[in-house]
FIPAFI-750330 format. One record per residue (C-alpha): y, x, z; residue number from 1. Coordinates in steps of 0.001 Angstrom, whole numbers, padded with zeros to 6 digits. Each point is the difference from the previous one (the first is absolute). Layout:
<pts>
        yy        xx        zz   num
         Y         X         Z   NUM
...
</pts>
This chain:
<pts>
        yy        xx        zz   num
    013728    028109   -000470     1
   -002058   -001862   -002542     2
    000796   -003042   -002049     3
   -001877   -003293   -000660     4
    000153   -002834   -002324     5
   -001615   -003160    000956     6
   -000614   -002710   -002763     7
    000200   -003411    001736     8
    001650   -001387    003113     9
   -002747   -002037    001494    10
   -001008    000450    003296    11
   -001866    003375   -000352    12
    002595    001467   -002211    13
    003010   -001077    002253    14
   -001742    001208    003212    15
   -000936    003280   -001499    16
    003477    000472   -001313    17
    001458   -000635    003550    18
   -002527    002590    001631    19
    000835    002671   -002517    20
    003687   -000515    000013    21
    000166    000033    003798    22
   -001481    003467   -000158    23
    002694    001118   -002490    24
   -002349   -000102   -003030    25
    002073   -001064   -003192    26
   -001485   -003424   -001028    27
    000922   -002248   -002910    28
   -001537   -003272    000145    29
   -000251   -001924   -003264    30
   -000371   -003811   -000078    31
   -000133   -002148   -003271    32
    001491   -003024    001597    33
    003505   -000258    001035    34
   -001100   -001961    003332    35
   -003240   -000550    001895    36
   -000300   -003710   -000424    37
   -003554   -000829   -001678    38
   -001993   -003160   -000625    39
   -002761    001644    002091    40
   -000158    002855    002530    41
   -002514    000639    002592    42
    001868   -000796    003109    43
   -002673    000252    002852    44
    000223    002949    002334    45
   -002857    000740    002156    46
   -000163    002282    002935    47
   -001240    003084   -002269    48
    003323   -000586   -001927    49
    002216   -000765    002927    50
   -001022    003164    001909    51
    001246    002110   -003007    52
    003535   -001632    000550    53
   -000357    000906    003846    54
   -000943    003759   -001095    55
    002955    000111   -002317    56
    002373   -000623    003056    57
    001385   -003193   -001747    58
   -001593   -002813    002129    59
    003336   -001027    001692    60
    001704   -000327   -003484    61
   -003072   -001528   -001497    62
    000148   -002930    002521    63
    003196   -001276   -001892    64
   -002081   -000651   -003337    65
   -000697   -003661   -000455    66
   -003618   -000599    000997    67
   -002108   -002181    002207    68
   -002551    001174    002467    69
   -003466   -001628   -000449    70
   -001549   -000719    003479    71
   -003341   -001329   -001188    72
   -002217   -001247   -002893    73
   -001754   -003341   -000161    74
   -003088   -000443   -002121    75
   -001008   -003264   -001664    76
   -003153   -001059   -001575    77
    000062   -003152   -002316    78
    003256   -001023    001722    79
   -000992    000360    003455    80
    001324    002723    002249    81
   -003036    002069    001145    82
    001610    002940    002009    83
    003282    001447    001023    84
    000441    003681    000718    85
    003185    001230    001881    86
    001006    003487   -000620    87
   -000350    001622    003330    88
    003435    001493    001230    89
   -001995    002681    001984    90
   -001625    001115   -003286    91
    002789   -000593   -002406    92
    002876    001179    002142    93
    003266   -000163   -002322    94
   -002060    000126   -003095    95
   -001365   -003580   -000301    96
   -000225   -000954   -003695    97
    003396   -001160   -001550    98
    001123   -001581   -003207    99
    002947    001936   -001137   100
    002471   -000428   -002863   101
   -000873    002854   -002296   102
    003225   -000061   -001970   103
    002013    000271    003398   104
   -002476    002609    001136   105
    000492    002083   -003031   106
    003848   -000392   -000039   107
   -000080    001082    003741   108
   -002416    002989   -000618   109
    002133    001462   -003015   110
    003077   -000444    002235   111
   -001698    002063    002717   112
   -000662    002647   -002614   113
    003616   -000263   -001194   114
    001186    001291    003341   115
   -001342    003556   -000977   116
    002096    001887   -002651   117
   -002917    001146   -001974   118
   -001020   -003515   -001058   119
    001038   -001703   -003123   120
   -001066   -003303   -001260   121
   -000028   -000886   -003938   122
   -000160   -003816   -000494   123
   -000654   -001649   -003381   124
   -001677    003233   -001365   125
   -003529   -000234   -001595   126
   -002524    002852   -000342   127
   -000899    000460   -003600   128
   -002022    003412   -000057   129
   -000803    002984    001939   130
    001823    003486   -000472   131
   -002596    002889   -000346   132
    000430    003571   -000082   133
   -003128    002100   -001355   134
   -002193   -002891    001320   135
    001734   -000565    003228   136
    002005   -003132    000786   137
    003551    000856    000979   138
    001630   -003434   -000076   139
    000537   -003234   -001696   140
    001888   -001265   -003034   141
    001682   -003258    000716   142
    002376   -002547   -001520   143
    002718   -001734    002011   144
    003236   -001544   -000373   145
    001608    003130   -001365   146
   -002751    000593   -002538   147
   -002964    002706    000120   148
    000036    002492    002616   149
   -002452    002686    001574   150
   -000498    000407    003597   151
   -001807    003262    001039   152
   -001408    001237    003465   153
   -002683    002035    001523   154
   -002195   -003075    000624   155
   -000204   -003241   -001772   156
   -001501   -002865    002085   157
   -001061   -003156   -001772   158
    000480   -002985    002337   159
    000703   -002375   -002866   160
   -002666   -002795    000830   161
   -002848   -001632   -001686   162
    001211    000422   -003486   163
    001095    003636    000736   164
    001446    001757   -002908   165
   -000289    003505    001680   166
   -003948   -000728    000362   167
   -000206   -001098   -003608   168
    001980    002964   -001296   169
   -001776    002715    002252   170
   -003436   -001465   -001286   171
   -001535   -000642    003355   172
   -003493   -001529   -000275   173
   -000146   -003379    001563   174
   -002951   -001783    001544   175
    000452   -003795    000021   176
   -001970   -002482    002201   177
   -000614   -003419   -001269   178
    001818   -002685    002090   179
   -001167   -003584   -000588   180
    003162   -001648    001155   181
    003636   -000683   -000773   182
    002666   -001254    002498   183
    002565   -002933   -000321   184
    002773    001174    002071   185
    002843   -002266    001268   186
    002188   -000785    002894   187
    000669   -003467    001623   188
    002437   -001149    002897   189
   -001596    000953    003315   190
   -001413   -002905    001762   191
    000665   -000747    003724   192
   -003420    000848    001166   193
    000392    003701   -001098   194
    003566    000375    001024   195
   -001108   -000603    003478   196
   -002997    002309   -000290   197
    000208    002667   -002458   198
   -003530    000669   -001007   199
   -001727    000548   -003427   200
   -002869   -002202   -001155   201
   -003119    000446   -002117   202
   -001523   -002860   -001773   203
   -003391    000192   -001755   204
   -002576   -002513   -001360   205
   -001543   -001105   -003112   206
    001092    003000   -001973   207
    003615   -000142    001121   208
    001791    002574    002025   209
    003748   -000601    001091   210
    002039    002321    002091   211
    003158   -001234    001835   212
    002569    001913    002061   213
    003566   -000753    001492   214
    002490    002493   -001661   215
    003420    001358    000798   216
    002032   -002676   -002045   217
   -001194   -003017    001890   218
   -002559   -000787   -002382   219
   -003847    000510   -000400   220
   -001598    002281   -002340   221
   -003157   -001691   -001865   222
   -002548    002077   -001745   223
   -002648   -002367   -001873   224
   -002777    002251   -001031   225
   -001707   -001349   -003206   226
   -002708    001551   -002448   227
    001124    002541   -002398   228
    001659   -001398   -003040   229
    000375   -003480    001677   230
    003838   -000302   -000206   231
   -000233   -001531   -003436   232
   -002024   -002919    001339   233
    002400   -000320    002836   234
    003046   -000404   -002227   235
   -001989   -002416   -002185   236
   -000515   -002317    003153   237
    003699    000047    000942   238
    001513    001015    003259   239
   -000398   -003362    001736   240
   -003815   -000124   -000901   241
   -000278    003683    001349   242
    002036   -000769    003134   243
   -002527   -002967    000600   244
   -002742    002410   -000375   245
    001205    002384    002559   246
    000810   -002917    002250   247
   -003784   -001002    000075   248
   -001136    003137    001151   249
    002314    000651    002893   250
    000516   -001416    003455   251
    002030   -003385    000360   252
    003122    001437    001271   253
    000429    002446   -002847   254
   -001317   -002655   -002664   255
    002759   -002330    001203   256
    002507    002612   -000211   257
   -001075    001032   -003596   258
    000289   -003522   -001151   259
    003367   -000731    001707   260
    001273    003104   -001493   261
   -001018   -000821   -003661   262
   -000705    002134   -002897   263
    003811    000064   -000784   264
    000460    002581    002765   265
   -002611    002266   -001257   266
    000877    003071   -002331   267
   -003470    001342   -000436   268
   -000554    003516   -001240   269
   -003284    001338   -001235   270
   -001208    003314    001349   271
   -002722    001493   -002185   272
   -002031    001948    002613   273
   -000882    003662   -000628   274
   -002045    002435    001991   275
    000136    003545   -001581   276
    000394    003646    001067   277
    000516    003332   -002047   278
   -002914    002277    000375   279
    002559    002962   -000108   280
    003193   -000248    001889   281
    001757    002816   -001543   282
    000931    002296   -002874   283
    001705    003326    000370   284
    003428   -000662    001114   285
   -000504   -003759    000750   286
   -001796   -002611    001970   287
   -000368   -003805    000597   288
    000192   -001974    003191   289
   -000154   -003638    001069   290
   -000811   -002615   -002791   291
    000249    002568   -002709   292
   -002868    001690    001589   293
   -001981   -002887    001381   294
    000824   -003654   -000669   295
   -001242   -002007    002883   296
   -001469   -003332   -000071   297
    002065   -002542    001910   298
   -003002   -000617    002368   299
    001152    001008    003625   300
    003724    001002   -000966   301
   -000772    003596   -000589   302
    002312    001221   -002739   303
    003218    000404    001962   304
   -001669    001610    002814   305
   -001937    002581   -002085   306
    003211    000974   -001808   307
    001722    000822    003153   308
   -003100    002114    001029   309
   -000081    001807   -003364   310
    003720    000851    000629   311
   -000596    001427    003480   312
   -003023    002095   -001262   313
    002103    001206   -002991   314
    002880    001113    002283   315
   -002392    001877    002136   316
   -001416    002097   -002855   317
    003228    000411   -002122   318
    002799    000561    002619   319
   -001412    003378    001084   320
   -000351    001028   -003708   321
    003574   -001063   -000914   322
    001983    001096    002911   323
   -000668    003849   -000445   324
    002763    002449   -000836   325
    000043    001090   -003725   326
   -002102   -001323   -002785   327
   -002654   -002814    000415   328
   -003373    001352   -000774   329
   -001730   -002147   -002624   330
   -003386    000667    001380   331
    001114   -001288    003518   332
    001176   -003203   -001720   333
   -003045   -000406   -001640   334
   -002118    000581    003189   335
    002161   -002557    001861   336
   -000765   -002534   -002665   337
   -003768    000556    000447   338
    000504   -000034    003793   339
    001509   -003631   -000158   340
   -002731   -001157   -002221   341
   -002836    001312    002128   342
    001528   -001488    003109   343
    000639   -003440   -001577   344
   -002938   -000714   -002301   345
   -002559   -000690    002761   346
    002001   -002725    001571   347
    001342   -001531   -003127   348
   -003724   -000230   -001669   349
   -001490   -001361    003120   350
    002718   -002809    000558   351
   -000309   -000858   -003790   352
   -003803   -000464    000306   353
    000553   -002018    003094   354
    002599   -002292   -001883   355
   -002315   -000700   -002941   356
   -002659   -001759    002226   357
    001729   -003231    001140   358
    000952   -001289   -003610   359
   -003541    000688   -001325   360
   -001356   -002074    002824   361
    002616   -002847   -000499   362
   -000333   -000465   -003725   363
   -003702    000812   -000598   364
   -001520   -001734    003098   365
    002179   -002790    001161   366
   -002419   -001357    002474   367
   -000302    003634    001493   368
    003620    000381    000440   369
    000213   -003097    002175   370
   -002911    001050    002012   371
    001330    003567    000471   372
    003342   -001582    001185   373
   -001723   -002455    002400   374
   -002255    002892    001433   375
    003095    002205    000473   376
    001918   -002792    001689   377
   -002907   -000956    002457   378
    000025    003828    001127   379
    003827    000368    000070   380
    000555   -003285    002136   381
   -002421    001485    002553   382
    001219    003545   -000007   383
   -003445    001081   -001435   384
    001141    001542   -003189   385
   -002600    002752   -001140   386
    001114    003608    000224   387
    000101    000083   -003749   388
    002709   -002677   -000221   389
    001972    001968    002631   390
   -000274    003032   -001887   391
    000861   -001621   -003532   392
    003171   -001597    001641   393
    000898    003336    001362   394
   -000280    001721   -003515   395
    002319   -002639   -001550   396
    002562   -000134    003061   397
    000202    003568    000929   398
   -001563    002004   -002981   399
   -003181    002054   -000315   400
    001497    003421    000685   401
    002792    001053    002372   402
    003266    000828   -002094   403
    002541    001644    002221   404
    003450    001339   -000949   405
   -000054    003765    000729   406
    003212    001116   -001759   407
</pts>
């Protein structure tokens, strides 16, 4: 039976650790933090990610993780509601979009992995470098509460996020797409009109874009999209002025709530958006998945979903290689890495290209953004959405390729 070290206990790393450990593969999951609380974590699970949880056989247990099922999305242009799209239960089934607490989700996932004796979680341990033997990666050198320590295995998986140490130390080349936006991310108490009707909202107009959704802790999550590098001007104006600027571009009910809640309730966090992908996912003995392989733009809530899809694909390719009797063949490990890459690159590349379009329209052609939204709302309200719109929605919701757990 083979062994794996996974650097990073994010969604992809934790899910892959569970799938490997369930099949008896020895897995050491290394996480540099001692808990999973963060200022920002992608927390939207779309059908393409939720289906991975179903395929893992964890659906019933997953339902206990704090979350809100989003039943519809409303689109506003210039503060006026132009369209509402309800998520058809016939199409969605159990996998309507959900806003899930990622810290709770990760604690739950590693607890599920921990039910298998071949799993070990190392918290508070930071990867410093890769271990190599004749050019082949054989593990990682880390530092933790007890000092420096080496972890070796047949395979190293880098799942350590957008600032991946594994990616950097492996020298994997990176292609970065320019993103013209940053996001001011904060929560407020949930207003009554959203408590009664858990829907998400999109506001666009005059170069502004705001996303609002009810979340699992009786609050709403607000994402205010601003031009890249604009946070300094936001801070100079002060939170009261920023709150008023937001209120001028949203519907009256949300504007009243923003003003009534007040800037003192805001704890804004700046998310500097990145969209990149490695052009080679692997080196002999190792590979990267999730944000370490492809940092997704926040557009369309894709990061969490594609990390889970990466994990399922990796399990399909690695488990047959690692569950053999006797020594694990190095050549088979490297073929498995290339198999994951060839399977996942087309979907990831296409979605990243799709994600790049809306911000460019919003910040380079303000009048065009409003026109596009008004035309889209017109068609949606009349059930006349062009086939292209339906196809794009399907790609974002369900993925481009079928990913199915086979092991």
